[in-house]
N, CA, C and O atoms as CSV, one atom per row, in Angstrom:
chain,resi,resn,atom,element,x,y,z
A,1,UNK,N,N,51.554,-51.850,53.771
A,1,UNK,CA,C,50.545,-50.868,54.100
A,1,UNK,C,C,50.217,-50.067,52.831
A,1,UNK,O,O,51.128,-49.693,52.093
A,2,UNK,N,N,48.927,-49.797,52.567
A,2,UNK,CA,C,48.490,-49.029,51.434
A,2,UNK,C,C,48.751,-47.540,51.611
A,2,UNK,O,O,48.679,-47.019,52.724
A,3,UNK,N,N,49.049,-46.866,50.525
A,3,UNK,CA,C,49.249,-45.427,50.543
A,3,UNK,C,C,47.840,-44.776,50.516
A,3,UNK,O,O,47.104,-44.927,49.541
A,4,UNK,N,N,47.491,-44.074,51.568
A,4,UNK,CA,C,46.153,-43.505,51.683
A,4,UNK,C,C,45.921,-42.355,50.738
A,4,UNK,O,O,44.780,-41.928,50.565
A,5,UNK,N,N,46.980,-41.831,50.110
A,5,UNK,CA,C,46.890,-40.709,49.187
A,5,UNK,C,C,46.600,-41.134,47.756
A,5,UNK,O,O,46.350,-40.282,46.904
A,6,UNK,N,N,46.627,-42.435,47.473
A,6,UNK,CA,C,46.360,-42.900,46.121
A,6,UNK,C,C,44.864,-43.025,45.879
A,6,UNK,O,O,44.122,-43.429,46.774
A,7,UNK,N,N,44.412,-42.680,44.666
A,7,UNK,CA,C,42.989,-42.852,44.363
A,7,UNK,C,C,42.581,-44.291,44.418
A,7,UNK,O,O,43.371,-45.183,44.108
A,8,UNK,N,N,41.326,-44.532,44.819
A,8,UNK,CA,C,40.851,-45.909,44.957
A,8,UNK,C,C,39.750,-46.206,43.993
A,8,UNK,O,O,39.128,-47.260,44.122
A,9,UNK,N,N,39.455,-45.359,43.030
A,9,UNK,CA,C,38.399,-45.609,42.088
A,9,UNK,C,C,37.257,-44.630,42.319
A,9,UNK,O,O,37.409,-43.619,43.005
A,10,UNK,N,N,36.104,-44.954,41.726
A,10,UNK,CA,C,34.950,-44.095,41.851
A,10,UNK,C,C,34.947,-43.021,40.776
A,10,UNK,O,O,35.490,-43.222,39.689
A,11,UNK,N,N,34.351,-41.909,41.071
A,11,UNK,CA,C,34.214,-40.830,40.099
A,11,UNK,C,C,35.584,-40.280,39.645
A,11,UNK,O,O,36.541,-40.250,40.419
A,12,UNK,N,N,35.648,-39.866,38.424
A,12,UNK,CA,C,36.885,-39.310,37.882
A,12,UNK,C,C,36.567,-37.949,37.277
A,12,UNK,O,O,35.417,-37.662,36.945
A,13,UNK,N,N,37.592,-37.114,37.136
A,13,UNK,CA,C,37.359,-35.832,36.528
A,13,UNK,C,C,37.484,-35.942,35.006
A,13,UNK,O,O,37.905,-36.984,34.504
A,14,UNK,N,N,37.130,-34.902,34.272
A,14,UNK,CA,C,37.080,-34.940,32.811
A,14,UNK,C,C,38.413,-35.185,32.148
A,14,UNK,O,O,38.471,-35.703,31.033
A,15,UNK,N,N,39.519,-34.804,32.846
A,15,UNK,CA,C,40.829,-34.978,32.222
A,15,UNK,C,C,41.259,-36.452,32.229
A,15,UNK,O,O,42.102,-36.843,31.422
A,16,UNK,N,N,40.717,-37.246,33.092
A,16,UNK,CA,C,41.137,-38.662,33.193
A,16,UNK,C,C,40.137,-39.636,32.607
A,16,UNK,O,O,40.326,-40.848,32.705
A,17,UNK,N,N,39.052,-39.118,31.988
A,17,UNK,CA,C,38.073,-39.983,31.389
A,17,UNK,C,C,38.643,-40.683,30.194
A,17,UNK,O,O,39.479,-40.127,29.482
A,18,UNK,N,N,38.199,-41.901,29.962
A,18,UNK,CA,C,38.568,-42.624,28.787
A,18,UNK,C,C,37.742,-42.115,27.635
A,18,UNK,O,O,36.516,-42.065,27.736
A,19,UNK,N,N,38.366,-41.739,26.554
A,19,UNK,CA,C,37.670,-41.150,25.415
A,19,UNK,C,C,37.785,-42.076,24.209
A,19,UNK,O,O,38.780,-42.774,24.013
A,20,UNK,N,N,36.756,-42.048,23.439
A,20,UNK,CA,C,36.747,-42.785,22.178
A,20,UNK,C,C,36.802,-41.752,21.053
A,20,UNK,O,O,36.703,-40.545,21.275
A,21,UNK,N,N,36.965,-42.285,19.819
A,21,UNK,CA,C,36.968,-41.378,18.655
A,21,UNK,C,C,35.855,-41.796,17.696
A,21,UNK,O,O,35.460,-42.960,17.624
A,22,UNK,N,N,35.386,-40.826,16.988
A,22,UNK,CA,C,34.330,-41.034,15.996
A,22,UNK,C,C,34.703,-40.238,14.739
A,22,UNK,O,O,35.255,-39.141,14.823
A,23,UNK,N,N,34.392,-40.814,13.582
A,23,UNK,CA,C,34.726,-40.181,12.311
A,23,UNK,C,C,33.593,-39.205,11.870
A,23,UNK,O,O,32.857,-39.455,10.915
A,24,UNK,N,N,33.505,-38.104,12.611
A,24,UNK,CA,C,32.551,-37.063,12.314
A,24,UNK,C,C,33.291,-35.719,12.295
A,24,UNK,O,O,34.374,-35.590,12.867
A,25,UNK,N,N,32.704,-34.733,11.638
A,25,UNK,CA,C,33.389,-33.434,11.462
A,25,UNK,C,C,33.075,-32.514,12.676
A,25,UNK,O,O,31.981,-32.547,13.239
A,26,UNK,N,N,34.047,-31.725,13.033
A,26,UNK,CA,C,33.887,-30.674,14.060
A,26,UNK,C,C,32.931,-29.644,13.472
A,26,UNK,O,O,33.016,-29.274,12.301
A,27,UNK,N,N,32.021,-29.197,14.329
A,27,UNK,CA,C,31.038,-28.164,13.873
A,27,UNK,C,C,31.692,-26.799,13.719
A,27,UNK,O,O,31.115,-25.922,13.075
A,28,UNK,N,N,32.854,-26.592,14.277
A,28,UNK,CA,C,33.514,-25.283,14.192
A,28,UNK,C,C,34.576,-25.267,13.068
A,28,UNK,O,O,34.561,-24.350,12.247
A,29,UNK,N,N,35.490,-26.245,13.004
A,29,UNK,CA,C,36.579,-26.145,12.047
A,29,UNK,C,C,36.495,-27.216,10.942
A,29,UNK,O,O,37.253,-27.142,9.974
A,30,UNK,N,N,35.607,-28.193,11.061
A,30,UNK,CA,C,35.432,-29.211,10.025
A,30,UNK,C,C,36.372,-30.394,10.115
A,30,UNK,O,O,36.264,-31.313,9.303
A,31,UNK,N,N,37.308,-30.410,11.088
A,31,UNK,CA,C,38.263,-31.471,11.268
A,31,UNK,C,C,37.486,-32.790,11.517
A,31,UNK,O,O,36.511,-32.798,12.267
A,32,UNK,N,N,37.914,-33.877,10.899
A,32,UNK,CA,C,37.253,-35.211,11.100
A,32,UNK,C,C,38.076,-35.987,12.134
A,32,UNK,O,O,39.306,-35.951,12.125
A,33,UNK,N,N,37.376,-36.678,13.010
A,33,UNK,CA,C,38.026,-37.472,14.036
A,33,UNK,C,C,37.884,-36.827,15.401
A,33,UNK,O,O,38.855,-36.327,15.968
A,34,UNK,N,N,36.680,-36.843,15.918
A,34,UNK,CA,C,36.373,-36.234,17.184
A,34,UNK,C,C,36.575,-37.206,18.339
A,34,UNK,O,O,36.400,-38.413,18.173
A,35,UNK,N,N,36.940,-36.692,19.499
A,35,UNK,CA,C,36.968,-37.474,20.704
A,35,UNK,C,C,35.648,-37.289,21.434
A,35,UNK,O,O,35.069,-36.204,21.393
A,36,UNK,N,N,35.166,-38.326,22.098
A,36,UNK,CA,C,33.918,-38.200,22.839
A,36,UNK,C,C,33.874,-39.119,24.044
A,36,UNK,O,O,34.605,-40.107,24.103
A,37,UNK,N,N,33.046,-38.808,24.976
A,37,UNK,CA,C,32.714,-39.676,26.130
A,37,UNK,C,C,31.252,-39.383,26.523
A,37,UNK,O,O,30.703,-38.335,26.181
A,38,UNK,N,N,30.644,-40.326,27.241
A,38,UNK,CA,C,29.260,-40.158,27.653
A,38,UNK,C,C,29.151,-40.120,29.143
A,38,UNK,O,O,29.983,-40.683,29.854
A,39,UNK,N,N,28.123,-39.455,29.622
A,39,UNK,CA,C,27.814,-39.384,31.043
A,39,UNK,C,C,26.251,-39.414,31.201
A,39,UNK,O,O,25.509,-38.889,30.371
A,40,UNK,N,N,25.821,-40.040,32.281
A,40,UNK,CA,C,24.406,-40.056,32.618
A,40,UNK,C,C,24.130,-38.904,33.515
A,40,UNK,O,O,24.351,-39.017,34.720
A,41,UNK,N,N,23.650,-37.774,32.995
A,41,UNK,CA,C,23.419,-36.592,33.807
A,41,UNK,C,C,21.962,-36.432,34.214
A,41,UNK,O,O,21.665,-35.791,35.222
A,42,UNK,N,N,21.052,-37.009,33.437
A,42,UNK,CA,C,19.632,-36.935,33.763
A,42,UNK,C,C,19.187,-38.218,34.441
A,42,UNK,O,O,20.018,-39.061,34.777
A,43,UNK,N,N,17.928,-38.370,34.638
A,43,UNK,CA,C,17.406,-39.540,35.350
A,43,UNK,C,C,17.733,-40.802,34.536
A,43,UNK,O,O,17.991,-40.712,33.336
A,44,UNK,N,N,17.725,-41.945,35.165
A,44,UNK,CA,C,18.186,-43.175,34.586
A,44,UNK,C,C,17.299,-43.633,33.412
A,44,UNK,O,O,17.765,-44.379,32.550
A,45,UNK,N,N,16.049,-43.203,33.369
A,45,UNK,CA,C,15.179,-43.644,32.269
A,45,UNK,C,C,15.276,-42.734,31.044
A,45,UNK,O,O,14.511,-42.891,30.093
A,46,UNK,N,N,16.228,-41.769,31.064
A,46,UNK,CA,C,16.466,-40.891,29.882
A,46,UNK,C,C,17.843,-41.229,29.351
A,46,UNK,O,O,18.642,-41.910,29.995
A,47,UNK,N,N,18.094,-40.722,28.140
A,47,UNK,CA,C,19.396,-41.007,27.491
A,47,UNK,C,C,20.564,-40.344,28.099
A,47,UNK,O,O,20.423,-39.454,28.938
A,48,UNK,N,N,21.748,-40.772,27.683
A,48,UNK,CA,C,23.009,-40.184,28.156
A,48,UNK,C,C,23.307,-38.889,27.447
A,48,UNK,O,O,22.717,-38.589,26.409
A,49,UNK,N,N,24.225,-38.116,28.005
A,49,UNK,CA,C,24.763,-36.941,27.329
A,49,UNK,C,C,26.115,-37.293,26.750
A,49,UNK,O,O,26.971,-37.863,27.427
A,50,UNK,N,N,26.296,-36.945,25.481
A,50,UNK,CA,C,27.585,-37.215,24.798
A,50,UNK,C,C,28.345,-35.901,24.702
A,50,UNK,O,O,27.828,-34.906,24.193
A,51,UNK,N,N,29.574,-35.912,25.195
A,51,UNK,CA,C,30.479,-34.773,25.155
A,51,UNK,C,C,31.494,-34.978,24.056
A,51,UNK,O,O,32.154,-36.016,24.009
A,52,UNK,N,N,31.634,-34.002,23.166
A,52,UNK,CA,C,32.552,-34.086,22.039
A,52,UNK,C,C,33.642,-33.043,22.227
A,52,UNK,O,O,33.402,-31.975,22.789
A,53,UNK,N,N,34.881,-33.372,21.738
A,53,UNK,CA,C,35.974,-32.414,21.699
A,53,UNK,C,C,36.769,-32.635,20.426
A,53,UNK,O,O,37.104,-33.766,20.076
A,54,UNK,N,N,37.074,-31.520,19.724
A,54,UNK,CA,C,37.900,-31.556,18.519
A,54,UNK,C,C,39.350,-31.493,18.943
A,54,UNK,O,O,39.751,-30.544,19.617
A,55,UNK,N,N,40.167,-32.503,18.557
A,55,UNK,CA,C,41.579,-32.459,18.927
A,55,UNK,C,C,42.376,-31.365,18.172
A,55,UNK,O,O,43.495,-31.040,18.569
A,56,UNK,N,N,41.817,-30.811,17.110
A,56,UNK,CA,C,42.522,-29.794,16.321
A,56,UNK,C,C,42.306,-28.389,16.948
A,56,UNK,O,O,43.273,-27.696,17.267
A,57,UNK,N,N,41.051,-27.989,17.118
A,57,UNK,CA,C,40.771,-26.644,17.612
A,57,UNK,C,C,40.291,-26.583,19.059
A,57,UNK,O,O,40.072,-25.490,19.581
A,58,UNK,N,N,40.119,-27.741,19.728
A,58,UNK,CA,C,39.689,-27.856,21.142
A,58,UNK,C,C,38.287,-27.380,21.369
A,58,UNK,O,O,37.910,-27.150,22.518
A,59,UNK,N,N,37.483,-27.217,20.327
A,59,UNK,CA,C,36.082,-26.818,20.478
A,59,UNK,C,C,35.338,-27.990,21.170
A,59,UNK,O,O,35.513,-29.146,20.787
A,60,UNK,N,N,34.528,-27.687,22.165
A,60,UNK,CA,C,33.776,-28.708,22.852
A,60,UNK,C,C,32.286,-28.365,22.773
A,60,UNK,O,O,31.888,-27.201,22.722
A,61,UNK,N,N,31.472,-29.447,22.765
A,61,UNK,CA,C,30.018,-29.294,22.797
A,61,UNK,C,C,29.425,-30.634,23.256
A,61,UNK,O,O,30.112,-31.654,23.308
A,62,UNK,N,N,28.135,-30.594,23.583
A,62,UNK,CA,C,27.492,-31.837,24.052
A,62,UNK,C,C,26.156,-32.001,23.350
A,62,UNK,O,O,25.597,-31.057,22.791
A,63,UNK,N,N,25.677,-33.199,23.398
A,63,UNK,CA,C,24.387,-33.576,22.802
A,63,UNK,C,C,23.658,-34.546,23.688
A,63,UNK,O,O,24.225,-35.551,24.117
A,64,UNK,N,N,22.402,-34.255,23.968
A,64,UNK,CA,C,21.567,-35.193,24.731
A,64,UNK,C,C,20.969,-36.223,23.795
A,64,UNK,O,O,20.366,-35.888,22.775
A,65,UNK,N,N,21.150,-37.504,24.168
A,65,UNK,CA,C,20.583,-38.558,23.357
A,65,UNK,C,C,19.305,-39.085,23.974
A,65,UNK,O,O,18.679,-39.989,23.422
């Protein structure tokens, strides 16, 4: 029998998102090597939103593409 309390997929929260890294500088502290992930927040015919986080100072920001 399956455990009904275990997640079955679908939407995830920001803490469990798979993040990639990019060799760009943090806009706040200048540290290179940011983590990022994308989400489709606007209509499907528009670009995604990219969320960045600096692993050094934890500064976060986003950019619409």
